[in-house]
GUNU-641295 format. One record per atom (N, C-alpha, C): y, z, x; residue in one letter. Coordinates in steps of 0.1 Angstrom, whole numbers, plus 5000, padded with zeros to 4 digits. Each point is the difference from the previous one (the first is absolute). Layout:
<recs>
YZXA
...
</recs>
This chain:
<recs>
501652285093X
498650024994X
499349875001X
498750005005X
499349885002X
499649944986X
499649875001X
499749934987X
498950064992X
498950045007X
498850054993X
500450134993X
500850095006X
500550124994X
500849974988X
500849905000X
500849974988X
499149964989X
499049915003X
499149964990X
499350124994X
499550095009X
499350124995X
500850084991X
501350035004X
500850084992X
500349944987X
500349875000X
500249934987X
498850004991X
498949985007X
498749994992X
499750134994X
500250115007X
499750134994X
500950044988X
501149934998X
500850034989X
499549944987X
499049915001X
499549934988X
498550024999X
499650114994X
498550034999X
499249894993X
500749924991X
499249904993X
499549905009X
500749975011X
499549905009X
498750045007X
499850145001X
498850055006X
498850004991X
500149934989X
498849994992X
500050074987X
501050084997X
500150074987X
500249894989X
499750044988X
499949904990X
501250014990X
501150065003X
501150004991X
500549864998X
500449974988X
500449874996X
501550014997X
500649885001X
501449994996X
500250044985X
501250064998X
500350044986X
500349874993X
499449984988X
500249884992X
500850044988X
501049914997X
500950024989X
499150014987X
500550094991X
499250024988X
500049874992X
498849964996X
499849884992X
499250044987X
500349934990X
499250024988X
498549965002X
499150084995X
498649985000X
499549975014X
500550075010X
499549995014X
498850085001X
499049955008X
498850075002X
499649995015X
499150085004X
499650015014X
498649965001X
499749915010X
498649955002X
499849985015X
499150075005X
499649995014X
501250025009X
500850104996X
501150045009X
501349914999X
499949904991X
501249914998X
500550014986X
501349974999X
500650004987X
500049874993X
499749994988X
499949874992X
500950024988X
500549894995X
500749994988X
499049944990X
499850074988X
499049954991X
500349874994X
501349974999X
500449874993X
499649885009X
500350025014X
499749885009X
498950035009X
499650135001X
498950045009X
500249945014X
501250025005X
500349955014X
500250115009X
499549995012X
500150115010X
501550015004X
500450125000X
501450035003X
500250045015X
499350105004X
500150055014X
498950085004X
499649995013X
499050095005X
500450055014X
501249995004X
500550035013X
500350155001X
499650065011X
500350155002X
501550015003X
500550124997X
501350045004X
500050015016X
501249995006X
500150015014X
500749895006X
499549955011X
500849895007X
500149884992X
501349945000X
500249894991X
499449875004X
498749994998X
499249885004X
500449894990X
499849875004X
500349894992X
499049994988X
500549974989X
499249974988X
499649855001X
498849974996X
499649865000X
501049924990X
500449885004X
500949934992X
499249934988X
500749964991X
499449934988X
499149895005X
498750004997X
499149915006X
500149864994X
500449994987X
500149874994X
501549955000X
500349905007X
501349945000X
500249914989X
500750044990X
500149924987X
500849875003X
500950005009X
500649885005X
500650025014X
500049905008X
500550025013X
501550035000X
500450105008X
501450035002X
500649915011X
499249925007X
500649935011X
501049904996X
499749934989X
501049894995X
501350064997X
500150134996X
501250064995X
500950055012X
499450005012X
500850065011X
501149905004X
501250055003X
501149925005X
500049995015X
500249885005X
500049985014X
501049895004X
500149985013X
501049905005X
499449885005X
500549884995X
499449875004X
500249985015X
499049935006X
500149975014X
499649865003X
500649935010X
499449885005X
498850035008X
499149915002X
498750035007X
500250045014X
501149955006X
500350035014X
500850135002X
500250084990X
500850125001X
499150125005X
498749985000X
499150115005X
499449965013X
500250085010X
499449985013X
499150115004X
498949975006X
499050105005X
500150025015X
500250125005X
500150025014X
498550045004X
499549935011X
498650015002X
499550135007X
500850075007X
499550125008X
501150115001X
499550125004X
500950115001X
501149975011X
499649945011X
501049975011X
501049904995X
499649904992X
500949914995X
500950064990X
499550104992X
500850074990X
501150085008X
499750065011X
501050085007X
501149915005X
499649885006X
501049915005X
500949954988X
499349974989X
500849954988X
501050104995X
499550135000X
500950104995X
501250025009X
499849995013X
501150015010X
501049884998X
499449884999X
500949884998X
500850014987X
499450054989X
500750014988X
501150105001X
499850115006X
501050115001X
501149945009X
499749935011X
501149955009X
500949904993X
499449924990X
500849904994X
500650044986X
499850124996X
500550044987X
501550004999X
500549964989X
501449984998X
500650094989X
499150054990X
500650084989X
499350134998X
498750005000X
499350134997X
498650015007X
499750125004X
498750035005X
499550134994X
498949994992X
499450124994X
498550015005X
499850095008X
498750035006X
499350114992X
498849974994X
499350104992X
498650015006X
499650125004X
498750035006X
499650144998X
498750035000X
499550135000X
500650085011X
500049945012X
500750075011X
500449905011X
501050055007X
500649935012X
499750095012X
499049975008X
499450095010X
500850005013X
500150115006X
500650015013X
499049955011X
500049885002X
499249945011X
500749875004X
499349925009X
500749885005X
500449904989X
499149984991X
500349904989X
501150064991X
499950134996X
501150064992X
501350005007X
500150025013X
501250005008X
500649865000X
499149905001X
500549865000X
500649964987X
499450044989X
500649974987X
501350074998X
500050135003X
501250084998X
501249955009X
499749965012X
501049945009X
500549874994X
499149924994X
500549884994X
500950024988X
499750104992X
500950044989X
501350045005X
500150095010X
501350045005X
500849885006X
499249915007X
500749895006X
500649904990X
499249984989X
500549924989X
501350064993X
499950134999X
501250074994X
501249995009X
499850015013X
501149995009X
500649865001X
499149904999X
500549865000X
500749964987X
499650064989X
500649974987X
500250134992X
501150075002X
500250134994X
499949994984X
500349894995X
499949994985X
498649994994X
499050005009X
498649994995X
499750134992X
499349984989X
499550114992X
498650035005X
499950115007X
498750045006X
499550134994X
498850004995X
499450124994X
498550005005X
499550125004X
498650025003X
499550114991X
498949974993X
499350114992X
498650035006X
499850135001X
498650055005X
499650114991X
498850045001X
499550124992X
500650125006X
500550094992X
500750125003X
499150105009X
498850024995X
499150095006X
499449945013X
499649884999X
499349935012X
501050005012X
501349994997X
500949995011X
500350145007X
499550104993X
500450145006X
498850075005X
498949935002X
498850065006X
499449915011X
499150065008X
499449925010X
498849934995X
499249945009X
498849924996X
498950104995X
499349964990X
498950084995X
499050035012X
499650125001X
499050045010X
500550015014X
501349985002X
500650015014X
500750135003X
499850104991X
500650135003X
501550004996X
500750105004X
501450014997X
500849905008X
500849924993X
500949905006X
501249994992X
501149975007X
501349974992X
499849864993X
500549994988X
499949884992X
500949895005X
499949894994X
500949885004X
501550034997X
500250094990X
501450034996X
500850055012X
499450085009X
500750055012X
500549885009X
499149905001X
500449885007X
501149924993X
499949994987X
501149934993X
501350075002X
500150135000X
501250075003X
500549985014X
499149995010X
500449985013X
500649865002X
499449904993X
500549865001X
501449994993X
500150074989X
501350004993X
501250055009X
499750105008X
501050065010X
500249905011X
499049925004X
500149925012X
500949874997X
499949954987X
500749884997X
501350034993X
501049915001X
501250014992X
499949954986X
499049914998X
499949944987X
499150094991X
500149984987X
499250074990X
498949924995X
498850045002X
498849944993X
499350124992X
500450014988X
499550124992X
498549984997X
499350115003X
498550014997X
499850114990X
499649954988X
499850104989X
498650044998X
499850134998X
498750054997X
499850014985X
498949944995X
499849994985X
498850094997X
500250114993X
498850084996X
499549964986X
498849964999X
499449964987X
499350114993X
499750115007X
499450124994X
500450125008X
499850124995X
500450125007X
499250035013X
498849935001X
499250015012X
499449875003X
499949975013X
499649875004X
498549974995X
499250115000X
498649984996X
499949944986X
501050024991X
499949964987X
501049884996X
500449925010X
500849884998X
501049975011X
500049875004X
500949965010X
500749874996X
501049965007X
500749874999X
499149905006X
499449924991X
499149895005X
500549864996X
501349994998X
500649874997X
499949915012X
499949874997X
500049905011X
501149904996X
500449935011X
500949894997X
501450035006X
500349935011X
501450025005X
500849874996X
501350025000X
500949904996X
501049975011X
500049875004X
501049965010X
500749874995X
501250024996X
500849904993X
499249964987X
499649874999X
499349964987X
498549995003X
499550065010X
498649995003X
499350144998X
498950004992X
499250124999X
498849995009X
499950105009X
498950005010X
499050104995X
498949964995X
499150094993X
498750015009X
499750135003X
498850035008X
499750154997X
498750035001X
499650144999X
500250085012X
500449935011X
500250075013X
501250095000X
499850125007X
501150085003X
500549965014X
500850085007X
500649955012X
499550105011X
499149955008X
499650075013X
499349905009X
499550055011X
499449915010X
498849924995X
499150074992X
498849944995X
500349904989X
500850044990X
500349914989X
500749875005X
500850015010X
500749895005X
499449945013X
498850045004X
499349955012X
501049995012X
500650115002X
500950015012X
499350015013X
498950085000X
499250025012X
498649934999X
498950075003X
498749935001X
499350004986X
500350084991X
499250014987X
500949954988X
499449954990X
500749974988X
499350054987X
500850014990X
499450034986X
500249894991X
499049934996X
500149884992X
500650034986X
501049924997X
500650014986X
500349864995X
500749994989X
500549874995X
501550005002X
500549885003X
501549995003X
500549874993X
500950024990X
500649894993X
501550005000X
500649885001X
501449984999X
500349924987X
500850064992X
500449934987X
501549984999X
500449875000X
501449975000X
500449994985X
500750104995X
500450004986X
501150104998X
501249954998X
501250094998X
499850094988X
499649964988X
499850104989X
498950105003X
499049975007X
499050105004X
500650105010X
500749955010X
500650095009X
501150094993X
500749954991X
501050084992X
499350104992X
498849974994X
499350104992X
499550125009X
499649975012X
499650105010X
501150095003X
501249945003X
501250085004X
500450084988X
500049944988X
500450074988X
499150134998X
498749995002X
499250124999X
500450115010X
500349965012X
500450105010X
501450064996X
500949924997X
501450054997X
500250074987X
499249964990X
500250064986X
499050114997X
498849995006X
498950104996X
499750105011X
500249975012X
499650095011X
501150075007X
501049935006X
501050065007X
500950104992X
500349974988X
500850104992X
499350134997X
498850015002X
499250134997X
500550115009X
500150124994X
500350125008X
498850045009X
498949944998X
498850045008X
500049925013X
500749895001X
500049915012X
501150045009X
499750025013X
501050045010X
499749925013X
501149995008X
499949935013X
499350095010X
499149945007X
499250085010X
500649975014X
500949915001X
500649985014X
501250095002X
500450084990X
501050105002X
499450145003X
500850085006X
499550135004X
499850094987X
499050095001X
499850104990X
499849954986X
499049914998X
499849974986X
499550124992X
500149994987X
499650124992X
498450015001X
499650134997X
498550025000X
499449944988X
498749975001X
499349954989X
499950104988X
499950135004X
499950104990X
501250014991X
501249985007X
501250014992X
500249884991X
499249895001X
500249884992X
499049984989X
499250114998X
498849984991X
500449954986X
501050064994X
500449964987X
500649865000X
500749965010X
500649875001X
498949895002X
498950045008X
498949915002X
499349974987X
499750114993X
499349984987X
500849914990X
501350025000X
500849924991X
500049855005X
500149995013X
499949865006X
498749934997X
498950075001X
498749944997X
500049964985X
500550084992X
500149974985X
500849874998X
501149995007X
500849884999X
499349885005X
499250015011X
499349895006X
499049944990X
499450094992X
499049964990X
500649904990X
501350004998X
500649914991X
500749885007X
500050015013X
500749895007X
499249875001X
500749895001X
499449875001X
500949915009X
499449905005X
500849895006X
500849934990X
501249965003X
500949924991X
499549865000X
499449954989X
499549865000X
500749934988X
501250054996X
500749944989X
500449855003X
500249975013X
500349865004X
498749915001X
498950064998X
498749925001X
499649954987X
498849945000X
499449934988X
498650054998X
499650004987X
498650024997X
499249885004X
498750004998X
499149895004X
500649874995X
500249915009X
500549874997X
499349885007X
498850025005X
499349905006X
500449975015X
501050075005X
500549985014X
499550125009X
500149975013X
499750105010X
501150114999X
499550134998X
500950114999X
499650125008X
500950095003X
499750135007X
500550114991X
499150104997X
500350104991X
500050145007X
501150075001X
500050135006X
499550114991X
499250095005X
499450104992X
500250145007X
500150104992X
500350145005X
499150104992X
499550105007X
499250104992X
499950135008X
500050114992X
499750135006X
499450094989X
499050075003X
499350084990X
499049924992X
499150084992X
498949934993X
500649904989X
499249904997X
500349904990X
501349935001X
500449985012X
501349935002X
499849854999X
501149925000X
499949864998X
499349935011X
500150045013X
499349935010X
498550024999X
499650124996X
498650034998X
499449914989X
500849984989X
499649924989X
499849865004X
501049955008X
499949865004X
498849975009X
499750105009X
498849995009X
498849984991X
499850094991X
498849994991X
500049884992X
501249964995X
500049884992X
499749875008X
500550005013X
499649895009X
498549995001X
499450115003X
498549995002X
499349964987X
500550054989X
499449974987X
500249854996X
501149945006X
500249854997X
499249915009X
499350055010X
499349915009X
498849934992X
499949875003X
498949924994X
499049945010X
500549975012X
499149935010X
499950085012X
501150045006X
500050065014X
501050125000X
499550115005X
500950125002X
499850055015X
501150015007X
500050055014X
500850135001X
499550105005X
500750135001X
500050055015X
501150045005X
500150065013X
500550154999X
499350095006X
500450145001X
499650065013X
500850085006X
499650075013X
499150124997X
500150064988X
499250124997X
499249984987X
498749985001X
499349974988X
499850134992X
500950014990X
499950124992X
500749964987X
499449904992X
500749944989X
500250104989X
501149994993X
500250084987X
499049964990X
499850094990X
499049974989X
500449874993X
501249984997X
500449884992X
499849875008X
500250005013X
499849895008X
498549975001X
499250105003X
498549995001X
499549944987X
500550054989X
499549954987X
500349854998X
501249955004X
500349864999X
499249925010X
499850055011X
499149925010X
498649994995X
499550104994X
498650004994X
500049894989X
501050004991X
500149914989X
500149855006X
500849995010X
500149865006X
498749955005X
499250095006X
498749965005X
499149964988X
500150084989X
499149974989X
500349874993X
501349965001X
500349874993X
499949885010X
499550025012X
499749895009X
501049975010X
501050085002X
501049985010X
499550035013X
500349915010X
499650035014X
501050105006X
499550115006X
500950105005X
499850015015X
501149995007X
500050035014X
500950125003X
499550105008X
500750125003X
500150005015X
501250015006X
500250005014X
500550155004X
499250065008X
500250145003X
499950025016X
500750105005X
499950035014X
498750085002X
499349965011X
498950095004X
500550145003X
499150104999X
500550145002X
500750025013X
499549925010X
500650025014X
501349935001X
500449914990X
501349944999X
501050074991X
499650124996X
500850084992X
501050085009X
501350014995X
501050065009X
499750155002X
499150064992X
499750145001X
498750025009X
499449895004X
498850025008X
500350055014X
499150105004X
500150065013X
498649985007X
500049975012X
498849985007X
499150124999X
498749984997X
499150124999X
499950095012X
500449955012X
499950085012X
501250095001X
501149984992X
501150095000X
499850114991X
500850115002X
499850124991X
500249974985X
499350064991X
500149964986X
501350064994X
500649914992X
501250044992X
499749974985X
500550084991X
499749984986X
500449864996X
501149955005X
500549874995X
499149895004X
499250025011X
499049905004X
498949984991X
499850084990X
498949994990X
500349904990X
501349964998X
500349914990X
499349865000X
499949935012X
499349885000X
498650014995X
499350115003X
498750024995X
499950024985X
501050074995X
500050024985X
500249864993X
500849915006X
500249874994X
498749925002X
499350015011X
498749935001X
499050054990X
500050134998X
499050054989X
500349944987X
501349994996X
500449944988X
499649854999X
500249935011X
499649865001X
498549984998X
499250095007X
498649994999X
499550024986X
500650104993X
499650024986X
500349874991X
501249945003X
500349894992X
499149885003X
499749985013X
499149895004X
498650024995X
499550135000X
498750034994X
499949964985X
501150044993X
500049974986X
500049854997X
500649925009X
500149864998X
499249925010X
498950055004X
499149945010X
499549864995X
499749994987X
499649874994X
501149905002X
501250034996X
501149915001X
500349965015X
499850095009X
500149975014X
498949905005X
498850034995X
498949915004X
500249864995X
500749994988X
500249874994X
501349935005X
500750085009X
501349955005X
501149994989X
499850074989X
501150004991X
501050115004X
499550105007X
500950105006X
499849995016X
501249995006X
499949995015X
501050115006X
499450095007X
500750105007X
500249965015X
501249995004X
500249965014X
500750115008X
499350045011X
500550115008X
500849945012X
501250045002X
500949955011X
499950095012X
499849945011X
500050075013X
500449915011X
501050045008X
500449925012X
500450105011X
499150025009X
500250095011X
500450144996X
501150055006X
500550144997X
501249994990X
500249884994X
501149994991X
499650054986X
501150024992X
499850064987X
500449914988X
499650044988X
500149914989X
500850074989X
501049934995X
500950064990X
500349904988X
499149914998X
500349904989X
499950054986X
500849954991X
499950034986X
500549894992X
499449974989X
500549894992X
498949954991X
500449914990X
499049944991X
500449854998X
498949925000X
500149864997X
499149974987X
500649934990X
499249984988X
500049854998X
498849944999X
499849864998X
500949925009X
500649894996X
500949925008X
501450024996X
500350114993X
501350024994X
500850125005X
499450125000X
500850125002X
499750055014X
501150055007X
499950075013X
500850124999X
499550125003X
500750125000X
500250055014X
501350015004X
500450075012X
500450144997X
499450105007X
500350144996X
499650095012X
500650115000X
499650115009X
499150104993X
499649974988X
499150094992X
498649995006X
499550115004X
498750015006X
498849984990X
500349994987X
499049994990X
499150125000X
500650125001X
499250125000X
500750104990X
499350114996X
500650094991X
501450065004X
500150025013X
501350055005X
501249904996X
499749875003X
501049904997X
500349994985X
499050014992X
500149994986X
500650124993X
500150115007X
500550134994X
501250075007X
500149985013X
500950095007X
501149935007X
499749895008X
501049945008X
500949914992X
501249975005X
501049904995X
499649875006X
499549914992X
499449875004X
500849884994X
499949895007X
500549884994X
499149885003X
500449884995X
499249885003X
500849884996X
499649885005X
500549874996X
498949924995X
500049964988X
499049914994X
500549865001X
499249925006X
500449855001X
499149934990X
500749944991X
499449924989X
500149855003X
498949935002X
500049865004X
499249924990X
500449984988X
499249934990X
499649855003X
500949945008X
499849865004X
499349975014X
499850115007X
499349995013X
501049945010X
501350034999X
500949965010X
499950065014X
499450125000X
499950095012X
498650025004X
499149914996X
498650025002X
499650005015X
500549905007X
499549985014X
500450135009X
501250045000X
500350125008X
499250134995X
499850004987X
499250124994X
498650005006X
499449884999X
498649995005X
499950025015X
501049965007X
500050015015X
500150155003X
500850084992X
500150145003X
498750074998X
499349974989X
498750064998X
499049975011X
500049875004X
499149965011X
500450085013X
501350025003X
500450075011X
499550155000X
500150064988X
499650144998X
498550025001X
499349894997X
498550015001X
499550005014X
500849955009X
499650005014X
499750145005X
499050025008X
499650135006X
499450094989X
499449934989X
499350084990X
498549975000X
499250094996X
498649984999X
499650044986X
499249924993X
499550034986X
498950105000X
500150094991X
499050104997X
498949944992X
498849985005X
498949944992X
499250104993X
499950125004X
499350104994X
500850135000X
499950084990X
500850135000X
499550095011X
498849995004X
499550095010X
500349965014X
500849895001X
500649975013X
501150105004X
500650074990X
501050095002X
499450145004X
500750075008X
499450135005X
500050104989X
499150105002X
499950114991X
500450135008X
500050114993X
500450135005X
499250035013X
498749975000X
499250035012X
500449935012X
500849894999X
500449925011X
501450055006X
500650094992X
501450035004X
500050115011X
501150015008X
500150105010X
499950144994X
499650095008X
499650144995X
501250064993X
501250005006X
501250064994X
500349944986X
499849874999X
500349934987X
498950054990X
498750005004X
498950044991X
500350144994X
500350095009X
500250144996X
501250014990X
501149935003X
501150014991X
499749944986X
499349885000X
499749944987X
499050084992X
499150065007X
499150094992X
500750124994X
500950055008X
500850124995X
500849964988X
500849895000X
500849964989X
499249964988X
498849945002X
499249974989X
499450124993X
499750105008X
499550134995X
501050074991X
501250005004X
501050074992X
500849914990X
499549884999X
500549914990X
501449965002X
500549995012X
501449965002X
500149865004X
498849935002X
500049865004X
500749914990X
499850034987X
500649914990X
501650015000X
500450125003X
501550025001X
500549935012X
499350015012X
500449935012X
500249854997X
499049944993X
500149864996X
501249964993X
500650104992X
501149974992X
501450025007X
500050075011X
501350025006X
500249955014X
498949955006X
500049965014X
499849855001X
</recs>
């Protein structure tokens, strides 16, 4: 079933999303009264809820941070030379291959997908070669369960990558187990979006999956961030999560073996697994709370109001001078938008780096036949235009700077947050409602209170700013009238039936 049909079927199950006015049931409270469709408590007169029943959209987080939670986070101390930044996708591919070839104890590869193409074959061959050279190596590959068993979106019926995994398993004598991890009973409502591979005592953190474009194997690349962090306790905490929280689950199965169970047969196990993941954390018992030293703090989150979401909002709320945000899809959650607005009001300079719509991985040339998935870049541009229109005064005063990235036919996949001269967040979180509610996400927060890592940090931002152009006026961005005919018709249709807001929350 195609993506739009899945959305339509799910959407039809929840009439409240279509504009009906039913409200959530509110627990009985003494002296409760109703005013303007909202429930109030007479004693405190505080608004409780005004959300419709239906799809589990995120609730806005508490807007007033009584105290920062950042100081209480436990992390692992690092020397300033423990963090290395890899400058490009091609360098990242070479680095990954070198690390795999030199591994002596463990290799844990975690990605949304390992694609059957030249780059994917190169990585998988390297894993089998490393295992053959050192049979004692602990090798584990994690990919999303659903993504591995389907073809590319919009490409028609195709065998998934799991068929290739099984063929490779039969071809080699060594075992390189590839596990499929289901985060939700359907891919549309949640995927494995964890980042960070472990090779010996090095954590290789990037938002990139494994295919030709992410690894710049051929002529095109997809720009991301690539960091190497040498830290044995951090690597141990990543391995601990996989071995204690993921692999023991009855929902997780090897995809490189013949005849894996059907997704339908695993529904109850998947639901139980997701429930367990909501309580899971990285083991930071060997770490320290804020101590004035350079630290790295691993974070995990799935579902609304998780700890990673809270830290993201707390980070933005803590900004005093400078806030920089990268996201490939401009569709900020309510809580993030609120904190960005507040940062602007208190005088923080805000830079947002976003890919131009033509640098979006879902963009299709207007001369090609229209596909539903190709409308997504235009939806994101509409969202960006609204935001820029609202903040045109701040843009004119250069307190808000929106930078659009474009470099030939290459695509943009950056995500992350930089706060003042202290905090840097590495994450695969796209800073959108889907990431805040549905997918299994993680991140690494680098806390640098003494500025030990300032130069590499600033150099990375400068590198990412290359090939960007500042938006000086909101009307520099295209409108519906400028879009291709197929996109215009589709967006008008979804707007008319009020499914647009649902699309923003799940895509």
